[in-house]
RODO-2510 file (C-alpha; in nm, 4 decimals, decimal comma):
residues 332
     n   res          X          Y          Z
     1     m     2,3632     6,5466    13,2778
     2     a     2,6668     6,4408    13,0757
     3     l     2,8440     6,2931    13,3790
     4     f     2,5469     6,0845    13,4954
     5     a     2,4071     6,0210    13,1479
     6     y     2,3927     5,6418    13,1721
     7     t     2,1679     5,6606    13,4801
     8     f     1,8727     5,8255    13,3036
     9     i     1,8997     5,7970    12,9229
    10     e     1,6712     5,5519    12,7455
    11     d     1,9545     5,3620    12,5766
    12     n     2,2156     5,2972    12,8459
    13     s     2,4164     5,0502    12,6390
    14     p     2,7824     5,1412    12,5763
    15     n     2,7915     5,4560    12,3573
    16     a     2,4095     5,4370    12,3284
    17     n     2,4726     5,2220    12,0250
    18     e     2,1695     4,9896    12,0276
    19     m     2,0618     4,9743    11,6634
    20     h     1,7218     4,8849    11,5195
    21     l     1,7329     4,9545    11,1480
    22     a     1,3577     4,8994    11,1215
    23     l     1,3113     5,2039    11,3488
    24     a     1,5389     5,4355    11,1502
    25     n     1,4462     5,8048    11,1119
    26     q     1,1434     5,7976    11,3376
    27     a     0,9956     6,1334    11,4435
    28     p     1,0480     6,2870    11,7905
    29     g     0,8134     6,1424    12,0523
    30     f     0,7970     5,8029    11,8796
    31     e     0,7569     5,4965    12,0995
    32     a     0,7877     5,1317    12,0084
    33     e     0,6872     4,8102    12,1793
    34     m     0,9837     4,5750    12,2074
    35     l     1,0098     4,2013    12,2580
    36     a     1,2840     4,1597    12,5202
    37     l     1,4697     3,8271    12,5183
    38     p     1,7127     3,7788    12,8106
    39     r     2,0772     3,7320    12,7170
    40     e     2,3976     3,6715    12,9072
    41     s     2,5621     3,9878    13,0366
    42     k     2,8676     4,0510    13,2483
    43     e     2,8516     4,1788    13,6033
    44     q     2,9488     4,5434    13,6346
    45     s     3,0217     4,7791    13,9196
    46     w     2,8260     5,1041    13,9484
    47     w     3,1427     5,2938    13,8547
    48     d     3,1864     5,0901    13,5374
    49     v     2,8218     5,1506    13,4433
    50     l     2,8587     5,5233    13,5127
    51     q     3,1636     5,5430    13,2861
    52     n     3,0979     5,2958    13,0073
    53     g     2,7302     5,2104    13,0127
    54     k     2,5482     4,8900    13,0939
    55     d     2,6103     4,5671    12,9108
    56     p     2,2762     4,4873    12,7364
    57     q     2,0733     4,2345    12,9348
    58     f     1,8159     4,1835    12,6607
    59     q     1,7997     4,1315    12,2886
    60     r     1,5229     4,3705    12,1842
    61     i     1,3067     4,3154    11,8764
    62     p     1,0676     4,5960    11,7721
    63     l     0,7141     4,4656    11,7288
    64     q     0,4477     4,5707    11,4824
    65     w     0,1884     4,3192    11,5991
    66     h     0,1818     4,0477    11,8632
    67     k    -0,0580     3,8024    12,0238
    68     q     0,0029     3,5669    12,3136
    69     k    -0,1507     3,2209    12,3270
    70     w    -0,0581     3,0205    12,6350
    71     d     0,3223     3,0308    12,6442
    72     s     0,3605     3,1047    12,2732
    73     l     0,3933     3,4514    12,1219
    74     y     0,2834     3,5198    11,7667
    75     y     0,4348     3,8438    11,6345
    76     r     0,5469     4,0430    11,3329
    77     e     0,8555     4,2576    11,3529
    78     f     0,8297     4,6296    11,2905
    79     g     0,8398     4,7049    10,9207
    80     q     0,7360     4,3531    10,8199
    81     a     0,4579     4,3242    10,5634
    82     a     0,1102     4,3056    10,7206
    83     d     0,0125     4,0012    10,5107
    84     s     0,3240     3,8028    10,6016
    85     d     0,3008     3,4988    10,8276
    86     p     0,3632     3,5814    11,1942
    87     q     0,6637     3,4364    11,3715
    88     v     0,6166     3,2071    11,6698
    89     l     0,8261     3,2161    11,9874
    90     a     0,8071     2,9827    12,2881
    91     l     0,8202     3,2280    12,5789
    92     s     0,8820     2,9483    12,8293
    93     n     1,2324     2,9112    12,6852
    94     y     1,3159     3,2549    12,8254
    95     y     1,0703     3,3388    13,1052
    96     s     0,8919     3,1729    13,3957
    97     l     0,5148     3,1239    13,3862
    98     e     0,4674     3,4114    13,6328
    99     a     0,6827     3,6437    13,4179
   100     i     0,4844     3,5423    13,1089
   101     r     0,1590     3,6125    13,2944
   102     n     0,2890     3,9591    13,3917
   103     k     0,4072     4,0214    13,0339
   104     e     0,7659     4,0922    13,1393
   105     y     0,8737     4,0008    12,7879
   106     l     0,7324     4,3309    12,6605
   107     q     0,9083     4,6658    12,6982
   108     t     0,8265     5,0104    12,5640
   109     k     1,1096     5,2218    12,4266
   110     y     1,0652     5,5986    12,3959
   111     f     1,2500     5,8139    12,1434
   112     l     1,2264     6,1670    12,2843
   113     f     1,4151     6,3260    11,9908
   114     g     1,3371     6,0454    11,7460
   115     s     1,5840     5,7958    11,6029
   116     d     1,8783     5,8393    11,3663
   117     r     1,9400     5,6615    11,0379
   118     f     2,0585     5,3500    11,2229
   119     g     1,7565     5,3365    11,4537
   120     r     1,9498     5,4609    11,7593
   121     d     1,7966     5,6896    12,0197
   122     l     1,8972     6,0448    11,9231
   123     f     1,8450     6,1915    12,2708
   124     s     2,0680     5,9316    12,4380
   125     r     2,3503     5,9898    12,1924
   126     l     2,3074     6,3671    12,2187
   127     v     2,3549     6,3602    12,5967
   128     l     2,6553     6,1275    12,5696
   129     g     2,8029     6,3514    12,3002
   130     a     2,8207     6,6298    12,5591
   131     r     3,0786     6,4176    12,7449
   132     v     3,3145     6,4363    12,4490
   133     s     3,2676     6,8120    12,4087
   134     f     3,3269     6,8825    12,7777
   135     s     3,6280     6,6510    12,8008
   136     v     3,7876     6,7983    12,4876
   137     g     3,7315     7,1520    12,6132
   138     f     3,8663     7,0793    12,9605
   139     l     4,1726     6,8779    12,8592
   140     a     4,2625     7,1022    12,5649
   141     v     4,2509     7,4091    12,7909
   142     l     4,4520     7,2234    13,0561
   143     i     4,7214     7,1314    12,8015
   144     s     4,7326     7,4887    12,6723
   145     l     4,7784     7,6185    13,0285
   146     i     5,0529     7,3660    13,1074
   147     i     5,2454     7,4729    12,7970
   148     g     5,1553     7,8413    12,7750
   149     i     5,2056     7,9528    13,1365
   150     p     5,5729     7,8435    13,1720
   151     i     5,6672     7,9691    12,8238
   152     g     5,4990     8,3073    12,8688
   153     s     5,6452     8,3444    13,2177
   154     l     6,0015     8,2734    13,1051
   155     a     5,9735     8,5149    12,8121
   156     a     5,8480     8,8056    13,0223
   157     y     6,0592     8,7491    13,3333
   158     y     6,3997     8,7020    13,1710
   159     g     6,3521     8,9195    12,8608
   160     g     6,6442     8,9609    12,6210
   161     w     6,7173     8,6824    12,3768
   162     v     6,4857     8,4435    12,5641
   163     d     6,1932     8,6795    12,5082
   164     k     6,2834     8,7319    12,1413
   165     l     6,3151     8,3578    12,0749
   166     i     5,9835     8,2760    12,2402
   167     l     5,8111     8,5672    12,0677
   168     w     5,9399     8,4397    11,7333
   169     l     5,8012     8,0933    11,8111
   170     i     5,4659     8,2403    11,9193
   171     n     5,4390     8,4472    11,6020
   172     v     5,5210     8,1464    11,3829
   173     v     5,2532     7,9327    11,5465
   174     w     5,0110     8,2270    11,5512
   175     s     5,0494     8,2795    11,1762
   176     i     4,9267     7,9275    11,0940
   177     p     4,5455     7,8937    11,0703
   178     g     4,4318     7,7142    11,3831
   179     l     4,2081     7,4551    11,2209
   180     l     4,4719     7,3641    10,9607
   181     l     4,7317     7,3193    11,2352
   182     v     4,4951     7,0992    11,4354
   183     i     4,4217     6,8876    11,1249
   184     a     4,7951     6,8502    11,0537
   185     i     4,8719     6,7404    11,4111
   186     t     4,5748     6,5034    11,4124
   187     l     4,6844     6,3423    11,0860
   188     a     5,0381     6,3059    11,2230
   189     l     4,9225     6,1450    11,5501
   190     g     4,6366     5,9423    11,4007
   191     k     4,2606     5,9491    11,4458
   192     g     4,1220     5,9254    11,7963
   193     l     4,0006     6,1209    12,0970
   194     w     4,3302     6,1675    12,2813
   195     q     4,4909     6,2906    11,9581
   196     v     4,2219     6,5609    11,9457
   197     y     4,3052     6,6647    12,3029
   198     v     4,6739     6,7033    12,2187
   199     a     4,6179     6,8708    11,8804
   200     i     4,3800     7,1384    12,0126
   201     g     4,5908     7,1987    12,3236
   202     f     4,9056     7,2485    12,1150
   203     t     4,7340     7,5182    11,9070
   204     m     4,5867     7,7159    12,1976
   205     w     4,8959     7,7649    12,4126
   206     v     5,0052     8,0727    12,2133
   207     e     4,7083     8,2768    12,3390
   208     v     4,7840     8,1768    12,6964
   209     a     5,1542     8,2582    12,6548
   210     r     5,0798     8,6042    12,5107
   211     v     4,8378     8,6917    12,7928
   212     i     5,0762     8,5697    13,0642
   213     r     5,3684     8,7519    12,9063
   214     g     5,1787     9,0805    12,8993
   215     q     5,0680     9,0439    13,2599
   216     i     5,4116     8,9561    13,3921
   217     l     5,5763     9,2454    13,2051
   218     s     5,3580     9,4842    13,4046
   219     i     5,3860     9,2991    13,7365
   220     k     5,7576     9,2192    13,7533
   221     e     5,8527     9,5861    13,8105
   222     k     5,6278     9,6172    14,1169
   223     e     5,7870     9,6970    14,4533
   224     y     5,7000     9,3607    14,6127
   225     i     5,8760     9,1777    14,3280
   226     q     6,1843     9,3949    14,3754
   227     a     6,1691     9,3133    14,7463
   228     a     6,1564     8,9420    14,6691
   229     r     6,4684     8,9751    14,4559
   230     v     6,6475     9,1637    14,7343
   231     l     6,5607     8,8785    14,9716
   232     a     6,7346     8,6417    14,7253
   233     f     6,4274     8,4362    14,6484
   234     s     6,4733     8,2011    14,3533
   235     d     6,3347     8,2985    14,0141
   236     m     6,0912     8,0065    14,0140
   237     r     5,9553     8,1067    14,3542
   238     i     5,9107     8,4668    14,2457
   239     i     5,7331     8,3617    13,9229
   240     f     5,5035     8,0932    14,0594
   241     r     5,4330     8,2281    14,4107
   242     h     5,4399     8,6050    14,3706
   243     i     5,3728     8,6930    14,0063
   244     l     5,1378     8,4291    13,8597
   245     p     4,8749     8,4481    14,1392
   246     n     4,8289     8,8146    14,0450
   247     a     4,7989     8,7366    13,6730
   248     f     4,5222     8,4750    13,6876
   249     a     4,2235     8,7055    13,6297
   250     p     4,2712     8,7527    13,2524
   251     l     4,3865     8,3898    13,2302
   252     i     4,0497     8,2671    13,3585
   253     v     3,8724     8,4771    13,0974
   254     i     4,0880     8,3499    12,8089
   255     s     4,0423     7,9907    12,9340
   256     a     3,6627     8,0235    12,9135
   257     a     3,6928     8,1540    12,5568
   258     n     3,9368     7,8742    12,4672
   259     f     3,6942     7,6197    12,6121
   260     a     3,4281     7,7368    12,3673
   261     a     3,6767     7,7425    12,0791
   262     a     3,7924     7,3866    12,1603
   263     i     3,4326     7,2610    12,1412
   264     l     3,3900     7,4196    11,7977
   265     i     3,7200     7,2780    11,6700
   266     e     3,6387     6,9282    11,7988
   267     s     3,2985     6,9418    11,6288
   268     g     3,4665     7,0448    11,3033
   269     l     3,7176     6,7618    11,3271
   270     s     3,4431     6,5092    11,3986
   271     f     3,2468     6,6391    11,1003
   272     l     3,5564     6,5806    10,8849
   273     g     3,6008     6,2320    11,0312
   274     l     3,9227     6,3214    11,2168
   275     g     3,7840     6,3346    11,5718
   276     a     3,6506     6,0628    11,7979
   277     q     3,5770     5,7544    11,5922
   278     p     3,2491     5,5571    11,5810
   279     p     3,0691     5,4279    11,7727
   280     s     3,1580     5,7096    12,0167
   281     p     2,8769     5,9668    11,9907
   282     t     2,9920     6,3209    11,9132
   283     w     2,7861     6,6152    11,7994
   284     g     3,0060     6,6760    11,4962
   285     t     2,9694     6,3150    11,3835
   286     m     2,5923     6,3314    11,4315
   287     i     2,5779     6,6342    11,2008
   288     k     2,8018     6,4599    10,9478
   289     d     2,5790     6,1506    10,9439
   290     h     2,2609     6,3494    10,8850
   291     y     2,3474     6,6761    10,7093
   292     a     2,1936     6,5390    10,3871
   293     y     1,8566     6,5357    10,5687
   294     l     1,8567     6,9173    10,5878
   295     i     1,6755     6,9370    10,2539
   296     v     1,4104     6,6792    10,3442
   297     d     1,1570     6,6444    10,6243
   298     k     1,4131     6,5007    10,8717
   299     a     1,6229     6,8153    10,9092
   300     y     1,5986     6,7949    11,2897
   301     l     1,8480     6,5060    11,2838
   302     a     2,1232     6,7581    11,1993
   303     i     1,9666     7,0699    11,3528
   304     i     1,9351     6,9299    11,7083
   305     p     2,3094     6,8495    11,7555
   306     g     2,3941     7,1761    11,5779
   307     m     2,1837     7,3712    11,8271
   308     a     2,3464     7,1806    12,1138
   309     i     2,6883     7,2981    11,9921
   310     m     2,5598     7,6541    11,9537
   311     f     2,4069     7,6731    12,3022
   312     l     2,7095     7,5180    12,4746
   313     v     2,9544     7,7526    12,3012
   314     l     2,7251     8,0475    12,3718
   315     a     2,7095     7,9498    12,7390
   316     f     3,0878     7,9541    12,7725
   317     m     3,1122     8,2835    12,5878
   318     f     2,8648     8,4317    12,8371
   319     i     3,0721     8,2869    13,1212
   320     g     3,3877     8,4433    12,9752
   321     n     3,2202     8,7831    12,9367
   322     a     3,0804     8,7675    13,2913
   323     l     3,4200     8,6754    13,4355
   324     r     3,5797     8,9601    13,2432
   325     d     3,3326     9,2072    13,3922
   326     v     3,3743     9,0717    13,7449
   327     l     3,7535     9,0493    13,7413
   328     d     3,8190     9,3772    13,5583
   329     i     3,9123     9,6229    13,8334
   330     r     3,8644     9,9162    13,5974
   331     s     3,4903     9,8500    13,5836
   332     t     3,4466     9,8634    13,9630
***
């Protein structure tokens, strides 16, 4: 759903950022009739639309009341006083007579989860926010693996002063609270999405390094590793072709757990204003924008993205537990 979001969400504009302040804080299931006025838009490939959304082809005006007379439209905008004079629009300036007859100037917009305080479709931004969570989780775990696997392998394989030095570094990083370290790195690199990737990845490599080190310590004394040394294989070949493939089972489990942790950290950073910056939709930012509504009748504006975070993290924790049970040879 996150990957193909722009193909089915109601607001497929870039970042689902179409604002109608008159429609702010509408309840779930709300629908509004819109006056659609054609506007110039750039041509886009299907790949560009899939990635970045569709350049708006219409200027949409929410309507409270409208009446067509010949090629003129008399209307009041949503939220306008009922006793105010209606506005008049010459439809022929925008549409052909056949289009006017078929009422192509009218569109209905549905708000499945309601609208936020800026009048944006909450469901559309919620689905797009999943893209950020998945990308942060994937890239942060990838960075942690790229850093943690070589460091943990070198420490366990060579031992001695190399192992002591790396263990000292791991313990130093491990002693710093994770969220504080991520905030410090983010402030040093600046606000933005790629800074979040790097910051979270640089704090998670210690867990990967510790797991890999423990696995290699038990594997490197096996007979087939001794045979590889006798055959004069290089250290890198022994590590990456003979040892690491046998140490991946616990690594997959810890990666699933780190994926869930990365999503939580990213949401916390976005809530603090240090994650992806507006108008990019993120679940943490959506909670930040609407947490004050928790004490009024619009609490769902903060509860819905909060539940999305909870269910996604819970899903990856279940995946991690299932992988642990499947890959643990002691349970078979």
